[in-house]
C-alpha atoms as one frame of an Amber mdcrd trajectory, in Angstrom:
protein
-131.659  22.947 108.662-130.673  20.019 106.258-131.323  20.601 102.221-133.314
  17.964 101.138-133.687  19.186  97.472-132.609  20.323  94.731-135.592  21.316
  92.310-135.264  22.511  89.075-138.453  23.764  86.677-138.586  24.782  83.243
-141.297  27.481  83.256-143.435  28.817  80.122-143.281  32.713  80.206-145.124
  32.558  77.466-144.945  34.415  73.772-142.295  37.298  73.724-140.750  39.313
  71.005-136.797  39.215  70.936-135.057  42.233  70.209-131.645  43.286  70.922
-129.854  46.751  70.489-125.905  46.394  70.973-125.042  49.215  73.560-121.551
  49.891  72.011-119.159  49.433  68.999-115.830  49.612  68.798-113.711  52.771
  67.222-110.204  54.160  67.721-109.487  55.966  70.532-110.297  60.368  69.039
-107.331  62.312  69.074-104.813  60.134  70.544-101.242  59.732  68.328-101.017
  56.208  69.260-103.757  53.930  67.950-105.687  52.968  70.991-109.299  51.536
  70.942-112.604  52.587  73.135-116.120  52.438  71.854-118.980  54.205  70.527
-122.765  53.889  71.153-124.365  51.756  68.606-126.111  53.381  65.993-127.955
  50.773  64.280-131.508  49.437  64.375-130.674  46.200  66.288-132.342  43.037
  66.442-136.126  42.289  66.138-137.833  38.899  65.704-141.967  37.808  65.711
-142.864  36.615  69.081-141.944  33.381  70.556-142.323  30.996  72.924-139.778
  31.789  76.149-139.017  29.679  79.467-137.108  30.024  82.623-135.000  27.419
  84.533-135.426  28.282  88.076-133.802  26.695  90.708-135.548  25.887  94.377
-133.160  24.973  97.226-135.704  23.035  99.485-134.841  21.837 103.494-136.160
  19.122 105.764-138.127  22.280 107.647-140.034  22.971 105.000-138.560  25.888
 103.888-137.270  26.882 100.251-136.040  29.504  98.073-136.173  29.880  94.094
-134.084  31.696  91.624-133.376  31.925  88.271-130.967  29.682  86.965-130.663
  30.491  83.380-133.773  32.090  80.429-133.537  31.160  76.781-135.643  30.156
  73.640-135.231  26.516  72.832-136.464  24.352  76.058-134.865  21.298  74.728
-131.175  23.567  75.454-132.612  24.427  78.650-133.902  21.219  80.261-129.780
  20.131  79.243-128.710  23.009  80.926-130.890  22.254  84.070-130.337  18.771
  84.077-126.339  18.804  83.601-126.353  21.443  86.413-128.526  19.082  88.890
-126.275  16.157  88.174-123.054  18.221  89.204-124.274  19.893  91.916-127.120
  17.710  93.642-124.532  15.774  95.258-122.576  18.753  96.595-126.195  20.445
  98.299-128.541  17.756  98.952-127.471  16.581 102.531-125.816  19.587 103.816
-126.627  22.201 106.420-128.200  25.147 104.532-126.754  27.128 107.361-123.263
  26.282 106.757-123.367  29.344 104.246-119.096  29.618 104.695-118.668  25.764
 104.149-119.956  25.850 101.489-118.781  29.140  99.835-115.361  27.510  99.837
-116.486  24.779  98.237-117.800  26.418  95.781-115.124  28.672  95.225-112.942
  25.535  94.195-115.354  23.873  92.376-114.924  27.083  89.766-111.512  26.047
  89.067-111.859  22.250  89.540-115.662  22.083  87.898-114.450  24.277  84.500
-117.281  26.874  85.194-117.794  29.621  82.370-119.397  31.773  84.792-119.664
  32.299  88.264-122.911  33.872  88.314-124.359  29.631  89.323-122.753  29.386
  92.260-123.156  32.910  93.429-126.999  32.449  92.731-126.942  29.442  95.162
-124.685  31.293  97.936-127.692  33.964  98.007-130.112  31.611  98.095-128.761
  29.780 101.414-128.636  33.714 102.859-132.518  33.872 102.055-133.052  30.220
 103.866-131.132  31.290 106.670-133.325  34.764 106.796-136.732  33.027 106.533
-135.457  30.430 109.441-134.584  33.614 111.461-137.689  35.533 110.382-134.894
  38.564 109.681-133.691  40.242 106.501-130.561  39.419 105.389-128.924  42.367
 105.812-129.229  42.023 109.688-128.351  38.966 109.579-125.017  40.387 108.242
-125.105  42.428 111.108-127.852  45.544 110.013-125.912  49.122 109.356-128.982
  51.199 107.494-132.305  50.780 106.379-131.264  52.897 103.346-128.501  54.712
 101.382-128.017  57.615  99.421-128.690  56.611  94.740-127.282  58.344  92.318
-128.196  58.040  88.882-125.675  56.583  86.107-126.210  56.574  82.652-124.330
  54.417  79.643-122.095  55.978  76.684-124.172  59.170  75.412-123.316  62.395
  73.575-122.625  65.265  75.631-126.414  66.498  75.308-127.621  63.062  76.094
-125.530  63.112  79.693-126.540  66.681  80.090-130.113  65.763  79.393-129.981
  62.758  81.867-127.765  64.805  84.484-130.938  67.346  84.713-133.282  64.323
  84.872-131.510  62.936  87.855-131.259  66.084  89.790-135.363  66.595  89.125
-135.850  63.003  90.452-133.902  64.017  93.647-130.852  61.868  93.338-128.184
  62.806  95.837-125.420  61.988  92.454-124.846  61.255  89.310-122.146  59.589
  87.038-121.693  59.451  83.238-119.675  57.158  81.403-118.693  59.290  78.909
-116.065  58.031  75.910-115.660  61.423  73.822-111.764  61.713  74.567-109.831
  63.445  77.469-110.518  67.231  76.693-114.457  66.755  75.710-114.905  64.318
  78.878-113.220  67.146  80.771-115.581  70.096  78.748-118.596  67.779  79.626
-117.391  67.544  83.503-117.068  71.169  83.544-121.093  71.664  81.841-122.251
  68.821  84.251-121.108  70.739  87.469-122.859  73.990  85.694-125.646  71.918
  85.153-126.377  70.449  88.740-124.896  73.152  91.406-122.635  72.190  93.650
-124.724  70.209  96.163-125.051  67.130  93.791-122.296  64.514  93.589-120.323
  63.754  90.593-118.804  60.849  89.208-116.724  59.946  86.007-116.843  56.342
  84.430-114.075  56.223  82.440-114.453  52.689  81.011-110.752  51.995  80.826
-110.198  54.581  77.922-107.323  56.826  79.384-103.334  56.287  79.329-101.309
  57.034  82.796-100.903  60.385  81.855-104.196  61.274  79.983-106.595  60.009
  83.105-104.080  62.182  85.672-104.431  65.237  83.107-108.083  64.416  83.673
-108.097  63.664  87.281-106.534  67.219  88.034-109.469  68.679  85.788-112.053
  66.772  88.110-110.637  67.736  91.521-111.306  71.147  90.540-114.917  70.508
  89.860-115.369  68.682  93.181-115.570  65.073  91.811-115.893  62.454  93.839
-113.889  59.522  91.742-112.822  58.497  88.720-113.412  55.077  87.829-112.080
  52.515  85.288-109.474  54.945  84.200-107.562  52.759  82.781-106.830  48.419
  82.203-107.515  47.168  85.408-104.965  44.668  85.088-102.437  48.050  85.480
-101.407  47.774  88.719 -98.363  49.978  88.284-100.185  52.376  86.109-103.310
  53.058  88.617-100.613  53.563  91.447 -98.807  55.923  89.633-102.463  57.593
  89.035-103.408  57.641  92.471-100.466  58.713  94.030-100.881  61.558  91.469
-104.386  62.691  92.569-106.374  63.857  95.417-109.789  62.461  93.386-110.593
  59.081  94.311-109.354  56.011  92.101-112.122  53.400  92.028-111.686  50.133
  90.070-111.559  46.383  89.977-114.685  46.078  88.210-113.566  43.776  85.596
-111.190  41.306  87.072-112.442  38.653  88.514-110.880  36.689  91.777-112.298
  38.889  94.448-111.773  38.971  97.035-108.662  37.654  96.785-107.202  39.104
  93.708-107.790  42.888  95.463-105.422  42.267  98.038-102.490  43.385  95.632
-104.281  45.929  94.597-104.757  47.279  98.267-101.868  46.572  99.594 -99.834
  48.414  96.882-102.140  51.902  97.539-102.905  51.829  94.066-106.670  52.067
  94.642-108.695  54.145  96.857-112.232  52.405  95.980-112.784  48.465  95.138
-115.437  47.995  93.199-117.714  45.424  94.394-117.255  41.641  92.238-116.899
  39.141  95.518-118.824  35.903  94.598-122.165  35.833  95.971-122.799  37.924
  99.145-120.672  35.879 101.103-117.899  37.012  99.194-119.122  40.640  98.862
-119.119  40.730 102.629-115.332  39.292 102.526-114.294  42.238 100.068-116.234
  44.907 101.996-114.500  43.859 105.255-111.029  43.485 103.463-111.344  46.754
 102.366-112.612  48.482 105.346-109.308  46.850 107.217-107.299  48.657 104.635
-109.283  52.119 105.865-111.011  52.188 102.246-114.955  52.033 100.831-116.240
  49.377  98.594-119.163  50.251  96.351-121.557  48.100  94.345-123.084  44.455
  95.354-126.377  42.975  96.738-128.353  45.627  98.059-128.638  43.582 101.475
-124.485  43.398 101.665-124.394  47.674 100.720-127.131  47.770 103.711-125.585
  46.134 106.373-121.630  47.524 105.913-120.712  51.285 106.400-118.015  51.033
 103.312-120.087  51.539 100.642-121.947  55.208 100.503-123.898  54.935  97.259
-126.332  52.891  95.625-126.234  52.976  91.649-129.469  53.422  90.102-129.547
  53.146  86.268-131.237  55.789  84.018-132.894  53.394  81.260-133.354  49.582
  81.306-130.597  47.506  80.494-130.641  45.350  76.717-129.083  42.656  77.207
-130.369  40.104  74.263-132.372  37.946  77.163-134.537  41.660  78.005-137.903
  40.437  77.197-136.771  36.914  79.365-135.427  38.756  82.001-138.352  40.808
  82.046-141.203  38.189  82.178-139.290  36.415  84.978-139.015  39.417  87.203
-142.630  39.378  87.479-142.489  36.207  88.873-139.372  36.513  91.259-139.715
  40.262  92.163-136.987  42.060  93.713-138.346  44.656  96.089-135.713  46.953
  96.622-136.626  50.710  96.104-135.565  54.038  95.175-137.374  57.016  96.870
-136.786  60.259  97.951-133.076  59.761  96.344-132.555  56.946  98.123-132.330
  52.798  97.918-134.552  51.517 100.567-133.474  47.909 101.453-136.675  44.984
 102.169-137.805  44.424 105.564-139.166  41.302 104.676-137.601  37.976 105.928
-134.797  36.626 103.650-133.737  38.363 100.161-137.440  40.156 100.779-138.377
  39.371  97.233-141.956  38.728  96.126-142.188  35.203  94.851-145.511  34.353
  92.793-145.761  30.795  94.110-148.855  30.058  92.102-148.147  31.421  89.260
-144.281  29.811  89.029-146.392  26.256  89.496-149.144  26.774  86.531-145.913
  28.215  84.211-144.008  24.751  85.095-143.649  22.458  81.719-140.904  20.104
  83.394-139.751  19.569  86.419-135.637  17.892  86.931
């Protein structure tokens, strides 16, 4: 299945109102004898501007078989800048992709892995997208969903609701909503300080009862001693894991913490280089669950299989990967929509290329249609294309 062309379209998303409210601001950690820094929910109004034209850059990989797969390469408010970005991407990647077999995903993954360094790429998102689109092409060719191509383990995964850096009362409110909506678990991102976080954890357990799974994401706010103290209290409350308790470069601290607790320690969300960089953490026994940050679907499968060989779980990633493996027990569902600066743009383009995994009855259900199972508004994409590169 030879790749015949790399087409990049600039798509007009219409008149949209830019808005952004930062998620967090920095602050000194409360109650610490040594100055260190954590974060606090943003309390300002943020930014709201008058409506203006928004645009998306859509990459389309096309094969000689007549199969193609589109993906969003970028979004923005300036057409000229996006056109420049599209042309620079195409001139760099067209020689690497056109003429190759779209089914040689492993070959392409290793080429792209090395291209991270040789092309001085500021972000790996574009090459992760290429890998996902190659899997989509393979699924369409085989008339199978990607999770079946990956091996196939299940069609649904238990889901938990997560909130982001809110007050004590707001966390309780969100946990109550999670319970009412039938989620099997709830995760807090409390940043109130060690003692206040333990108090919240106790109130959360009283609120949701003994049957609901609870997790605590510390967002790297603790020292080792604080994490041990908090972790031991969470053990009493039958929490499942403590996530990102320390700065993730502190492999020795994570090892001390994991040795001190029966509670699972989950980490490596902010460390790039997976699956390879996960190896020293796993061999040292520094973590009990590895956060999924593998490059593309191919890299995520490598990391999941690596974790399984060490007898531990991984967590996160593409829904098809989660459905295809045995050692990821949960799907994370945000209680509130993310608020990146390009939220209006992302929302608009998501209506043109729509993901179809769904949350229902406390589970994430993976698509059963060929490839990634997305719904593509081909006619509207064509009508809204203002330039093809």
